[in-house]
Short mmCIF file of the C-alpha atoms (twelve columns), coordinates in Angstrom:
data_MODEL
# 
_entry.id   MODEL 
# 
loop_
_atom_site.group_PDB 
_atom_site.id 
_atom_site.type_symbol 
_atom_site.label_atom_id 
_atom_site.label_alt_id 
_atom_site.label_comp_id 
_atom_site.label_asym_id 
_atom_site.label_seq_id 
_atom_site.Cartn_x 
_atom_site.Cartn_y 
_atom_site.Cartn_z 
_atom_site.pdbx_PDB_model_num 
ATOM 1   C CA . UNK A 1   -2.002  4.074   -8.291  1 
ATOM 2   C CA . UNK A 2   0.654   5.870   -9.901  1 
ATOM 3   C CA . UNK A 3   2.206   5.275   -13.592 1 
ATOM 4   C CA . UNK A 4   4.163   6.851   -16.351 1 
ATOM 5   C CA . UNK A 5   5.080   5.402   -19.490 1 
ATOM 6   C CA . UNK A 6   7.045   2.675   -17.968 1 
ATOM 7   C CA . UNK A 7   6.293   2.279   -14.037 1 
ATOM 8   C CA . UNK A 8   3.092   1.417   -12.242 1 
ATOM 9   C CA . UNK A 9   3.111   1.967   -8.254  1 
ATOM 10  C CA . UNK A 10  0.227   -0.133  -6.364  1 
ATOM 11  C CA . UNK A 11  -0.852  1.295   -3.379  1 
ATOM 12  C CA . UNK A 12  -1.370  -1.147  -0.424  1 
ATOM 13  C CA . UNK A 13  -3.045  0.065   2.269   1 
ATOM 14  C CA . UNK A 14  -0.854  0.851   5.725   1 
ATOM 15  C CA . UNK A 15  2.414   0.332   3.939   1 
ATOM 16  C CA . UNK A 16  3.827   3.705   3.728   1 
ATOM 17  C CA . UNK A 17  1.982   4.511   0.766   1 
ATOM 18  C CA . UNK A 18  1.250   8.110   1.474   1 
ATOM 19  C CA . UNK A 19  5.268   8.826   1.688   1 
ATOM 20  C CA . UNK A 20  5.704   6.559   -1.652  1 
ATOM 21  C CA . UNK A 21  3.097   8.857   -3.503  1 
ATOM 22  C CA . UNK A 22  4.929   11.976  -2.579  1 
ATOM 23  C CA . UNK A 23  8.132   10.257  -3.620  1 
ATOM 24  C CA . UNK A 24  6.837   9.382   -6.833  1 
ATOM 25  C CA . UNK A 25  5.001   12.357  -7.981  1 
ATOM 26  C CA . UNK A 26  8.070   14.637  -7.115  1 
ATOM 27  C CA . UNK A 27  10.679  12.055  -8.809  1 
ATOM 28  C CA . UNK A 28  9.342   10.057  -11.634 1 
ATOM 29  C CA . UNK A 29  9.463   11.037  -15.535 1 
ATOM 30  C CA . UNK A 30  6.725   12.879  -16.765 1 
ATOM 31  C CA . UNK A 31  3.892   12.270  -17.780 1 
ATOM 32  C CA . UNK A 32  2.914   10.987  -14.568 1 
ATOM 33  C CA . UNK A 33  -0.738  10.067  -13.697 1 
ATOM 34  C CA . UNK A 34  -1.737  10.335  -10.031 1 
ATOM 35  C CA . UNK A 35  -4.884  7.850   -10.254 1 
ATOM 36  C CA . UNK A 36  -7.573  7.740   -7.349  1 
ATOM 37  C CA . UNK A 37  -10.865 9.839   -6.453  1 
ATOM 38  C CA . UNK A 38  -9.312  12.514  -4.705  1 
ATOM 39  C CA . UNK A 39  -6.460  12.958  -7.003  1 
ATOM 40  C CA . UNK A 40  -7.683  16.533  -8.015  1 
ATOM 41  C CA . UNK A 41  -7.052  17.838  -4.427  1 
ATOM 42  C CA . UNK A 42  -3.604  16.844  -4.764  1 
ATOM 43  C CA . UNK A 43  -2.608  18.693  -8.021  1 
ATOM 44  C CA . UNK A 44  -1.239  21.959  -6.006  1 
ATOM 45  C CA . UNK A 45  1.834   20.705  -4.626  1 
ATOM 46  C CA . UNK A 46  3.028   19.011  -8.005  1 
ATOM 47  C CA . UNK A 47  3.767   20.848  -11.458 1 
ATOM 48  C CA . UNK A 48  0.306   20.574  -13.520 1 
ATOM 49  C CA . UNK A 49  2.649   19.788  -16.592 1 
ATOM 50  C CA . UNK A 50  4.219   16.894  -14.973 1 
ATOM 51  C CA . UNK A 51  1.533   15.288  -12.772 1 
ATOM 52  C CA . UNK A 52  -2.096  14.458  -14.371 1 
ATOM 53  C CA . UNK A 53  -4.894  13.981  -11.851 1 
ATOM 54  C CA . UNK A 54  -7.198  11.055  -13.018 1 
ATOM 55  C CA . UNK A 55  -10.296 9.811   -10.804 1 
ATOM 56  C CA . UNK A 56  -11.883 7.161   -12.330 1 
ATOM 57  C CA . UNK A 57  -10.282 4.724   -9.925  1 
ATOM 58  C CA . UNK A 58  -9.664  4.023   -6.111  1 
ATOM 59  C CA . UNK A 59  -6.333  5.082   -4.302  1 
ATOM 60  C CA . UNK A 60  -5.793  1.083   -3.211  1 
ATOM 61  C CA . UNK A 61  -6.565  -0.167  -6.417  1 
ATOM 62  C CA . UNK A 62  -5.223  -3.930  -7.402  1 
ATOM 63  C CA . UNK A 63  -3.057  -4.741  -10.143 1 
ATOM 64  C CA . UNK A 64  -5.728  -6.236  -11.944 1 
ATOM 65  C CA . UNK A 65  -7.959  -3.188  -11.594 1 
ATOM 66  C CA . UNK A 66  -5.292  -0.537  -12.148 1 
ATOM 67  C CA . UNK A 67  -4.466  -2.652  -15.438 1 
ATOM 68  C CA . UNK A 68  -8.257  -2.126  -16.819 1 
ATOM 69  C CA . UNK A 69  -7.931  1.141   -15.828 1 
ATOM 70  C CA . UNK A 70  -4.793  2.221   -17.677 1 
ATOM 71  C CA . UNK A 71  -5.981  0.048   -20.904 1 
ATOM 72  C CA . UNK A 72  -9.135  2.271   -20.698 1 
ATOM 73  C CA . UNK A 73  -6.709  5.101   -20.746 1 
ATOM 74  C CA . UNK A 74  -4.242  4.381   -23.146 1 
ATOM 75  C CA . UNK A 75  -4.764  0.986   -24.427 1 
ATOM 76  C CA . UNK A 76  -1.472  -0.458  -22.487 1 
ATOM 77  C CA . UNK A 77  -1.050  -3.807  -20.918 1 
ATOM 78  C CA . UNK A 78  1.044   -5.083  -18.322 1 
ATOM 79  C CA . UNK A 79  3.668   -6.070  -20.808 1 
ATOM 80  C CA . UNK A 80  4.068   -2.712  -21.954 1 
ATOM 81  C CA . UNK A 81  5.694   -1.517  -18.429 1 
ATOM 82  C CA . UNK A 82  9.050   -2.102  -17.255 1 
ATOM 83  C CA . UNK A 83  8.218   -2.567  -13.671 1 
ATOM 84  C CA . UNK A 84  5.326   -2.725  -11.534 1 
ATOM 85  C CA . UNK A 85  6.278   -2.040  -7.661  1 
ATOM 86  C CA . UNK A 86  4.095   -2.822  -4.492  1 
ATOM 87  C CA . UNK A 87  5.124   -2.336  -0.972  1 
ATOM 88  C CA . UNK A 88  4.521   -5.141  1.265   1 
ATOM 89  C CA . UNK A 89  4.539   -5.198  5.433   1 
ATOM 90  C CA . UNK A 90  4.891   -8.086  7.874   1 
ATOM 91  C CA . UNK A 91  1.285   -9.402  8.301   1 
ATOM 92  C CA . UNK A 92  1.574   -8.800  12.465  1 
ATOM 93  C CA . UNK A 93  2.970   -4.944  11.802  1 
ATOM 94  C CA . UNK A 94  0.098   -4.509  9.010   1 
ATOM 95  C CA . UNK A 95  -2.482  -6.050  11.360  1 
ATOM 96  C CA . UNK A 96  -1.393  -3.989  14.337  1 
ATOM 97  C CA . UNK A 97  -0.862  -0.520  12.502  1 
ATOM 98  C CA . UNK A 98  -4.466  -0.906  11.323  1 
ATOM 99  C CA . UNK A 99  -5.514  -1.551  14.507  1 
ATOM 100 C CA . UNK A 100 -3.974  1.431   15.923  1 
ATOM 101 C CA . UNK A 101 -5.159  3.763   12.990  1 
ATOM 102 C CA . UNK A 102 -8.553  3.002   13.725  1 
ATOM 103 C CA . UNK A 103 -8.041  3.924   17.344  1 
ATOM 104 C CA . UNK A 104 -7.279  7.357   16.351  1 
ATOM 105 C CA . UNK A 105 -9.809  10.239  17.487  1 
ATOM 106 C CA . UNK A 106 -10.049 11.879  14.052  1 
ATOM 107 C CA . UNK A 107 -10.444 8.368   12.300  1 
ATOM 108 C CA . UNK A 108 -13.060 7.147   14.676  1 
ATOM 109 C CA . UNK A 109 -14.796 10.254  13.925  1 
ATOM 110 C CA . UNK A 110 -14.794 10.042  10.106  1 
ATOM 111 C CA . UNK A 111 -15.199 5.905   10.345  1 
ATOM 112 C CA . UNK A 112 -17.853 5.846   12.704  1 
ATOM 113 C CA . UNK A 113 -20.808 6.976   10.427  1 
ATOM 114 C CA . UNK A 114 -19.622 4.738   7.598   1 
ATOM 115 C CA . UNK A 115 -18.222 1.411   9.256   1 
ATOM 116 C CA . UNK A 116 -19.087 1.882   13.036  1 
ATOM 117 C CA . UNK A 117 -18.187 -1.990  13.341  1 
ATOM 118 C CA . UNK A 118 -14.690 -1.569  12.827  1 
ATOM 119 C CA . UNK A 119 -14.564 1.170   15.182  1 
ATOM 120 C CA . UNK A 120 -16.342 -1.071  17.765  1 
ATOM 121 C CA . UNK A 121 -13.767 -3.838  17.245  1 
ATOM 122 C CA . UNK A 122 -10.607 -1.376  17.402  1 
ATOM 123 C CA . UNK A 123 -12.011 -0.416  21.115  1 
ATOM 124 C CA . UNK A 124 -11.624 -3.793  21.920  1 
ATOM 125 C CA . UNK A 125 -8.657  -6.254  22.271  1 
ATOM 126 C CA . UNK A 126 -6.305  -7.014  19.378  1 
ATOM 127 C CA . UNK A 127 -7.146  -10.545 19.329  1 
ATOM 128 C CA . UNK A 128 -10.931 -9.721  18.738  1 
ATOM 129 C CA . UNK A 129 -9.879  -7.151  15.981  1 
ATOM 130 C CA . UNK A 130 -7.827  -9.657  14.063  1 
ATOM 131 C CA . UNK A 131 -10.259 -12.350 14.062  1 
ATOM 132 C CA . UNK A 132 -13.213 -9.970  12.820  1 
ATOM 133 C CA . UNK A 133 -12.015 -6.859  11.191  1 
ATOM 134 C CA . UNK A 134 -11.059 -8.095  7.571   1 
ATOM 135 C CA . UNK A 135 -8.490  -6.365  5.761   1 
ATOM 136 C CA . UNK A 136 -7.858  -2.360  5.299   1 
ATOM 137 C CA . UNK A 137 -9.692  -2.737  1.916   1 
ATOM 138 C CA . UNK A 138 -12.459 -5.062  2.502   1 
ATOM 139 C CA . UNK A 139 -11.897 -8.470  1.175   1 
ATOM 140 C CA . UNK A 140 -8.456  -7.705  -0.310  1 
ATOM 141 C CA . UNK A 141 -5.519  -9.308  1.546   1 
ATOM 142 C CA . UNK A 142 -1.941  -8.168  0.529   1 
ATOM 143 C CA . UNK A 143 -1.465  -10.811 -2.203  1 
ATOM 144 C CA . UNK A 144 -4.309  -9.794  -3.822  1 
ATOM 145 C CA . UNK A 145 -3.119  -6.293  -4.596  1 
ATOM 146 C CA . UNK A 146 -0.273  -7.984  -6.908  1 
ATOM 147 C CA . UNK A 147 -1.233  -11.128 -8.204  1 
ATOM 148 C CA . UNK A 148 -2.370  -11.956 -11.694 1 
ATOM 149 C CA . UNK A 149 -4.285  -15.416 -12.020 1 
ATOM 150 C CA . UNK A 150 -2.544  -16.473 -8.815  1 
ATOM 151 C CA . UNK A 151 1.012   -15.695 -9.872  1 
ATOM 152 C CA . UNK A 152 3.185   -12.847 -9.172  1 
ATOM 153 C CA . UNK A 153 4.136   -11.436 -12.730 1 
ATOM 154 C CA . UNK A 154 8.005   -11.115 -13.833 1 
ATOM 155 C CA . UNK A 155 8.126   -7.367  -14.135 1 
ATOM 156 C CA . UNK A 156 6.605   -6.956  -10.400 1 
ATOM 157 C CA . UNK A 157 8.646   -6.224  -7.722  1 
ATOM 158 C CA . UNK A 158 7.841   -6.338  -4.194  1 
ATOM 159 C CA . UNK A 159 9.616   -4.142  -1.910  1 
ATOM 160 C CA . UNK A 160 9.158   -4.264  2.083   1 
ATOM 161 C CA . UNK A 161 7.773   -1.548  4.177   1 
ATOM 162 C CA . UNK A 162 10.635  -2.285  6.734   1 
ATOM 163 C CA . UNK A 163 13.664  -1.505  3.965   1 
ATOM 164 C CA . UNK A 164 11.424  1.412   2.018   1 
ATOM 165 C CA . UNK A 165 13.395  4.574   2.401   1 
ATOM 166 C CA . UNK A 166 16.472  2.802   0.826   1 
ATOM 167 C CA . UNK A 167 14.627  0.699   -1.394  1 
ATOM 168 C CA . UNK A 168 12.097  2.579   -3.257  1 
ATOM 169 C CA . UNK A 169 15.013  4.899   -4.649  1 
ATOM 170 C CA . UNK A 170 16.592  2.250   -6.007  1 
ATOM 171 C CA . UNK A 171 13.802  0.663   -7.345  1 
ATOM 172 C CA . UNK A 172 12.872  3.638   -9.660  1 
ATOM 173 C CA . UNK A 173 16.134  4.866   -10.359 1 
ATOM 174 C CA . UNK A 174 15.633  3.974   -14.137 1 
ATOM 175 C CA . UNK A 175 12.197  6.025   -14.152 1 
ATOM 176 C CA . UNK A 176 13.551  9.066   -12.104 1 
ATOM 177 C CA . UNK A 177 13.530  12.341  -14.106 1 
ATOM 178 C CA . UNK A 178 16.781  14.309  -14.602 1 
ATOM 179 C CA . UNK A 179 17.685  16.942  -11.695 1 
ATOM 180 C CA . UNK A 180 17.778  16.968  -8.348  1 
ATOM 181 C CA . UNK A 181 15.747  13.987  -6.201  1 
ATOM 182 C CA . UNK A 182 13.255  15.044  -3.988  1 
ATOM 183 C CA . UNK A 183 13.781  13.016  -0.726  1 
ATOM 184 C CA . UNK A 184 12.139  10.374  0.463   1 
ATOM 185 C CA . UNK A 185 9.684   11.838  3.217   1 
ATOM 186 C CA . UNK A 186 9.735   10.009  6.778   1 
ATOM 187 C CA . UNK A 187 6.468   10.265  8.288   1 
ATOM 188 C CA . UNK A 188 3.557   8.285   10.041  1 
ATOM 189 C CA . UNK A 189 6.487   6.118   10.993  1 
ATOM 190 C CA . UNK A 190 5.073   3.270   13.630  1 
ATOM 191 C CA . UNK A 191 6.474   2.985   17.136  1 
ATOM 192 C CA . UNK A 192 4.128   0.104   17.768  1 
ATOM 193 C CA . UNK A 193 6.963   -2.890  18.044  1 
ATOM 194 C CA . UNK A 194 7.476   -3.229  21.669  1 
ATOM 195 C CA . UNK A 195 3.643   -3.098  22.434  1 
ATOM 196 C CA . UNK A 196 2.886   -5.462  19.496  1 
ATOM 197 C CA . UNK A 197 5.216   -8.108  20.844  1 
ATOM 198 C CA . UNK A 198 3.117   -7.979  24.190  1 
ATOM 199 C CA . UNK A 199 0.123   -8.931  22.059  1 
ATOM 200 C CA . UNK A 200 1.565   -11.685 19.924  1 
ATOM 201 C CA . UNK A 201 0.278   -14.477 21.584  1 
ATOM 202 C CA . UNK A 202 0.299   -18.074 20.234  1 
ATOM 203 C CA . UNK A 203 -3.607  -17.748 19.516  1 
ATOM 204 C CA . UNK A 204 -3.005  -14.334 18.048  1 
ATOM 205 C CA . UNK A 205 -0.069  -15.506 15.777  1 
ATOM 206 C CA . UNK A 206 -2.196  -18.303 14.138  1 
ATOM 207 C CA . UNK A 207 -5.026  -16.041 13.509  1 
ATOM 208 C CA . UNK A 208 -2.641  -13.738 11.351  1 
ATOM 209 C CA . UNK A 209 -1.065  -16.528 9.774   1 
ATOM 210 C CA . UNK A 210 -4.162  -17.757 8.555   1 
ATOM 211 C CA . UNK A 211 -5.437  -14.608 7.323   1 
ATOM 212 C CA . UNK A 212 -2.281  -13.819 5.336   1 
ATOM 213 C CA . UNK A 213 -1.024  -17.415 4.497   1 
ATOM 214 C CA . UNK A 214 0.332   -16.467 0.985   1 
ATOM 215 C CA . UNK A 215 2.709   -13.741 2.675   1 
ATOM 216 C CA . UNK A 216 4.350   -16.559 5.437   1 
ATOM 217 C CA . UNK A 217 3.875   -19.864 2.799   1 
ATOM 218 C CA . UNK A 218 5.747   -17.878 0.270   1 
ATOM 219 C CA . UNK A 219 8.632   -16.743 2.335   1 
ATOM 220 C CA . UNK A 220 7.704   -13.286 1.925   1 
ATOM 221 C CA . UNK A 221 7.803   -12.799 5.721   1 
ATOM 222 C CA . UNK A 222 8.495   -15.546 8.298   1 
ATOM 223 C CA . UNK A 223 6.046   -16.524 11.681  1 
ATOM 224 C CA . UNK A 224 8.993   -15.996 13.819  1 
ATOM 225 C CA . UNK A 225 9.593   -12.498 12.794  1 
ATOM 226 C CA . UNK A 226 8.380   -10.010 15.858  1 
# 
């Protein structure tokens, strides 16, 4: 989670959040607060006068958790912010991205110690993974990151991962500091679309629908988009 005086970024896993964070930390009007347990390790690339690391919250915090944290820090509430941004991703793609992420050798080695069941699932077939692996953050579907009391607050804007490089600079323009714009970084770009389309059997599609109903039932994404 990142925030400044008028803006909050909620980091949902596997939605380009690291690229977003780099862009925001370089471009937002200071003071900017970079909030997660390893934030102290990310101070070096940024001007310490502009970016303050806060470590009392996880990187992938929900909006409700972020607001409680911010409230303890400075007393602000949701109404004090002009905009909250969260990046969402098509459920088919986010499931496959998580599956492939856990299959990377360096991730398998790290995860094997704390969540061996996920590594085992990722070594198996995609259908079984979707059915049993849960979400990138355990128990937290995409919608749980941006809903408050079951509703999307008026000052929350959802950006789509598929349009991120163009959409994020436009969305934060009112909150950007003066001077040259640091470009949006292009990294961790997925090339899975062809492989994914082969795995989306009707049974897998139904499993993903049941797991991500909010995203489909509220027309954020369509089930026939492959």
